[in-house]
GUKOL-357032 format. One record per residue (C-alpha): residue in one letter; x, y, z. Coordinates in steps of 0.25 Angstrom, whole numbers, plus 5000, padded with zeros to 4 digits. Layout:
AXYZ ...
This chain:
M552554475535 R552454565548 Q553054525561 P552154535573 L553154615580 S553154725569 Y552154845569 V551454885556 H550354995556 P549054945551 D549055055540 A550355015534 K550354965520 I551254835520 A551354745508 E550954595512 N552354535510 V553154645518 V554054585529 I554054655542 E554954615553 P554754625568 F554754765575 V554454835562 T553554965564 I552755005552 D551955135553 K550655175546 D550755235532 V551755135528 E551855065515 I552754945512 G552854865499 K552854715497 G554154635500 T554754735509 W555454685522 I555554765535 G556554725545 S556354725560 N556354865567 V555954945555 S555055065557 I554255105545 M553455235548 S552355305542 G552555355528 A553455235523 R553255185509 I554055065507 G554154985494 E554254835490 N555354745494 C556154835503 K556954785515 I556954875527 F557954825538 P557854835553 G557854975560 A557455055547 V556455175549 I555655215537 A554855335536 A555155405550 I554755555550 P555855645544 Q556955695553 D556655835548 L556155945557 K555256005546 F554455875546 A553055905551 G552355765550 E551955775535 K551555645529 T552755595521 T553355455517 V554555375514 E554555295501 I555455175499 G555455105486 N555554955483 N556754855486 T557454955495 T558254905507 I558254985520 R559354935529 E559454945545 C559055075552 V558855155539 T557955275541 I557055335530 N556255465534 R554955515528 G554855635519 T554455775523 I553655885517 A554855905508 K554655785499 G553655705507 K554355575505 T555755505507 I555955405496 V556855285495 G556855215481 D556855075476 N558054975478 C558755065488 L559755015499 L559755095512 M560855035521 A560855035536 Y560655175544 V560255255531 H559455375534 I558455435523 A557955565527 H556655635523 D556255665509 V557455585503 I557355525490 L558155395487 G558055335473 D558155195469 H559355095471 I560055185481 I561055135492 L561255205504 A562355135513 N562355135528 S562055255536 V561855355524 Q561055475529 V560155545519 A559655675523 G558255735519 E557855765504 V559055695498 I558855625485 I559655505481 D559555455467 D559455315461 W560655215463 A561455305473 I562355235483 I562755315496 G563855265504 G563655235519 V563655345530 S563355455520 A562555575523 I561755645512 H561355795515 Q559955845514 F559455875499 V560655805493 R560355725480 I561255605476 G561155565461 T560955435455 H562055325454 T562955395464 M563855325474 L564255405487 S565355355496 G565055315511 G565155425521 S564755535511 F564155665516 V563355715504 G562955865504 K562855895489 D562155815478 V562855695472 P562655685457 P562255555450 F563155445445 V564355485454 K565155435466 A565455525477 G566255525490 R567255605498 M567055715508 P566255795504 V565555705494 S566155725480 Y566155665466 A566955535465 G566655495451 I565555415444 N564855305451 S565355215439 I565255075447 G563855105451 L563455155437 R564055025430 R563354935440 R562055005435 G562254995421 F562855125417 S563855105405 N565255155404 D564855255394 K563855315404 I564755315415 N565855385407 E564755485403 L564455515418 Q565955525421 E566055635411 V564855705416 Y565555715430 R566855755424 Y566255885420 I565555905434 Y566755865443 Q568055855435 K568155975425 G568156085435 L566756135432 N565656185441 N564356105440 K563656205431 K564756205421 A564956055421 I563456035418 E563556135407 R564756065400 I564055925403 E562855965395 A563656035384 E564655925382 M564055785386 P562855725379 A561555715387 S561255585394 K560355545405 E561455535415 R562155665411 D560855735412 E560555675426 I561855735431 I561655865425 L560255875431 F560755825445 F561755945445 N560856045440 S559756005450 S560655995462 Q560156075474 R561356055484 G562456055474 T563255935470 M564455865476 K565855915472 G566855845463 Y567955755468 F568955855465 S568155975470 D568656055482 
């Protein structure tokens, strides 16, 4: 259903049962999947690829060109998965030549005034609370929850199943399965409540706690901690995911709760 007061470019590819409210602008080179609702005063610009059953609330701007002085007009996209909710005044910028696309996964919730910069990759089931600001080329893995008014520095990676407190300023990578808070952002324990809600057993949560005791509570540097984890703890999917995260970190990882 398209309101007569909306503008849809004739070359846009819109599924038949998409609802477009008044004063929406949809540019050329846009694709929108079935069942999606687009609230009034939304702007969807060239390069947007929006999945099925999404909800986009008034004032959102999708696929504006990057706020990056190196951008030279290259053809890039924003790709949004299925069942994702984008609340009021969210901005999601297109990619640059760096990655070519900005990605928001399935079943995400981006609350009001969130900004997603160029070449960001968001996984599935992610919640970004009000006014979270995500700089360019950040990666946020599945099931992460970021508290309101947090700022994520360019190139940072945030691991899966993490929980960051509101008002966090994140300049280092945040490893998977943890809670983080304070100033600067520091380790604050395992995200045990979130993990239980998602079906992790007590034994698995205890295993994760033991892994992070080596990293943050035994006075070891990261290299020594990883060596001891590999030598003293049995391999598992989660243990190995943590090890890979630390070994592949480009910006370095956040400090421990008791670190100076």
